[in-house]
N, C-alpha and C positions, 0 to 999 in steps of 0.2 A: 641209671641214677646219675644225677649231676654231682659235680665236686661239692656242692654245698650240701647234698643229701636230700634235696627236694625231689619228689617225683616228677618224671618227664611225661608229657603227652606222647601219643605214638609219633606225631610229627616231629616233635622236640627230640624223641629218642633217635629216630633216623637221622636228624640233622646233627645231633651230638656225635654219633658214631662216624659221620662222613666229614667232620671238620678236623682240620690239622692244628696242631700246636705250633703257632706261628709267633715270630717276632719280626719287627720292621713294618714297613708300609709300602704299598704300591709295587713297583717293579722289584724292589729290594726286600720283599717278604720272604723270610727264610722259614720253611716247614721243618721245624726241629726233629719231629717224630720220624718224617721220611728220611732225612738225613742220618739220623741215629740208627735206624734199622737197616738202611741200604748199606751204609759203611760198616756197620757191626757184621752183617751177614757176608759182606766181601772179605772182611778180615777173617771171619770164621772159615770161609772157603779156602783162602790161602793157607791159613794154619793147619787145616785138616788135611788138605792134599800134600802139603809139605811134610807134615808128620808121617803120613802114610808113605811117602816116597822115600824118607830117610830110613824107615823101618822096614822097608820092602825086602823080602827074602826070595831066594831062588827055589826054596822048598815048597812044602805045602802052605800056601798063603792063608791068612786069616780072613774072617768074613768081611771086614771092613776093606782090607786090601783087594779082595775079589771084587767088591762093589765098585771101588775107585777104578780098578783096571778095566772093569766092564763099561764104565762111562767113557773112559780114555779111548777104548777101542771103538766104542760106537761113534764118538765124535770124529776120531781119526778116519774111519771108513767113510763117513758122511763128507769130510773134506776132500778125501781122495776121489770120491765119485763126482763131486761138484766142482772143486776149484781146479782149473786146468793150467795154472801158472806154476811158478817156483817161488815160494815165499815162506821161510820158517816162522813167520809170525802168525799166519792165518790159523794153524791148528790150535795153538795156544790160546789165541783170541776167541776161537769158536767154543773151545772148552770153558773158558772164563765166562762168555756170554750165556752158555747154555746152563751151567751150574748156578751162576749168580742170579740169573733171572728166575730160574726154577725155585731157589731158595727164597727169593723175595715173594714170589707167587704162593709158595707153600705157607707163608705166614696166614693165608686166608683159611687154612685148615684149623688155626686156633679159634676156639669159641669166641664170638664177637664181643662178649662182656668180660673175659677174663683179665686181659691186660688193661683196658680202660678202667675197670673197677680197681685194679691195683694202683693205677695212676691216680684215680680220684681219692683213694685212701691216703695217698702221699701228698694230696694237695694240688695235683696237676690236673687242670680242667679238661684238657682234651688229649687223646692219644690214639692216633691212627696207625695201625700196626702193619698194614700191607703197602710197602713202598710203591708197588706198580699200580695201585689205585690212585696214585698222585701224578697228574699229567706233567708235572715238572720233572719227575724221576724218569718216566718214559721218554720224554723229549730230550732229556740229557743223554740218556743212552743212544737215542736215534741220532743226535747231533754229533756225538763222538763217531758213530759209524759213517756219518755223512762226511766229516772231516777226513776220514781215512779214504773215503772214496775219491775225494778230490786230490788228496796227497798222492795216491798210487796212480790215478788218472794222469797226472802231471809228470810223475816220475817215470812211468813206463813209456808214455807217448810223447813227452815233452810238452811245453806250453803251446807250440804251434800245433801239435798233433791234437791235443785236447780242444783247442779252439776249432780246429777243423772238424772234429767230432760233434761240435755243438752247432756248426754252421753248414756243414755239407751233407748231413744226414736228416731225414731219409732221402731227400732229393738232391742228387748230386749235380747242381747247377747254380751258378753264381746269382742268377735272378732269384732263386728260392732261399737265399740266405736268411732273410728276415723271417720267413715261415719256419724254416728249420731251427733257427735260434729259438723261437718261440716255443716249438713243440719239444725240443730237447731240454730247454730250460724248465719247462713244466714237469717233464718226466723226471729230470734230475731232483728237483725240489720235492716231487711227490714221493720219493723214496723215504726220506727220513719222516716225512708226516705220516705216511701209511704205517711205517714201523711203530711210531709212537702211539698213534690212535688205536691201531689194532689191539696193541697189548693192553693199554689203558682201558678200552672199552669193554673187553672181555672180563677183565679182573674187576673192574668197577661194578659191572652188571652182576657178577658172581657174588661180590661182597654185599651188594644191596639185597639180593636174594636171601643171603644168611641173616641179614638184619630183619627183613620182613618176617622170616620164619621165627626169629627169636621174639618177636612181638606176640607170637601165639602163646608163649609160655606164661602161666600165671593167670590167663583169662578164665579158663575152667578146665576140668579134667579132660574133656573130650578134645578141646583145641590143643592142650598140652600133649596129649598123646599123638595127635595127628602132627603136631610140630616136631616131635621126636622122630617119627617116621620119615617126614619130609626132609628133616636135617640129615639124617643118615643117608637117604637116598641122593640128595643134592651132593652131599660130601663125597660119595663114591663116584658120582659122575663128574664133579668138579676136580677130582685128582686127574682125570684125563684131560680136563681142560688147561689146568696149570701146566702139565708136562707138554701138551700140544703147543701152547703159546710160547714156551721157552724153546721148544724145537723150532718153531716157525721163525721166531726172531733170529736164532742162530743160522738157520738154512738161507734166509733172505740176506743176511749179512754176508755170508759166503758167496752167494750168487752175485751180489752187488759188487764185491771186491773182485770177483773172478771177471766180471764185465770190465771193471777198471783196469784189469791187467791185459785185457785184449788190445793188441796194437794193429789197427786196421791198415 
């Protein structure tokens, strides 16, 4: 339903659920819903893990403490197996990326009409609840990783070493510097682009399937029953997708930063 209460066509329904609550115009358009949910989930992650850390005991831990410790151990082992340098920032960064991206992805598990309907009742015309279906959010995360890659590449190798890496690989000859620079620049820029588009594409497609299934409700009894079965099946499969995408984003970040720490 639209905020005005008037019924939407199937095309309008899909468009409504894929539209962000925005302010501003052009480049300076702000997606308020994406910012609200991404920042809110980030604060929830920090508060939850901090509170568990403060209440952690050496005796028999509670269920929440066990769950948090399992996540930390899993991320820590992934970092130790993949990152070959020495940097105390990498493990906390990997933990933050994995949990934060997973929490944003997990918003896809909320039925597509629940939060938009509550927003419409409050007079808010649009409310897109999955931050990672917004290309602005995924690119923001990827750009943050990209800046860290550049920072640690220069810190570990120095400016001259970083320039040599871009100009003397893969062909170690001065005549091939233009070719090397083109190839290495494309490779470097492809890292944040692939990070952003992979996460966005998978979550956007998953959200779109949930919306298409929701269209089946209310048509007739047979389609509604089929819709329930399809939604349950896709929900179970999508839990694997959202977890895998958070893991891939984390692992690629670790790999890229590990490469940035390699001094040739």
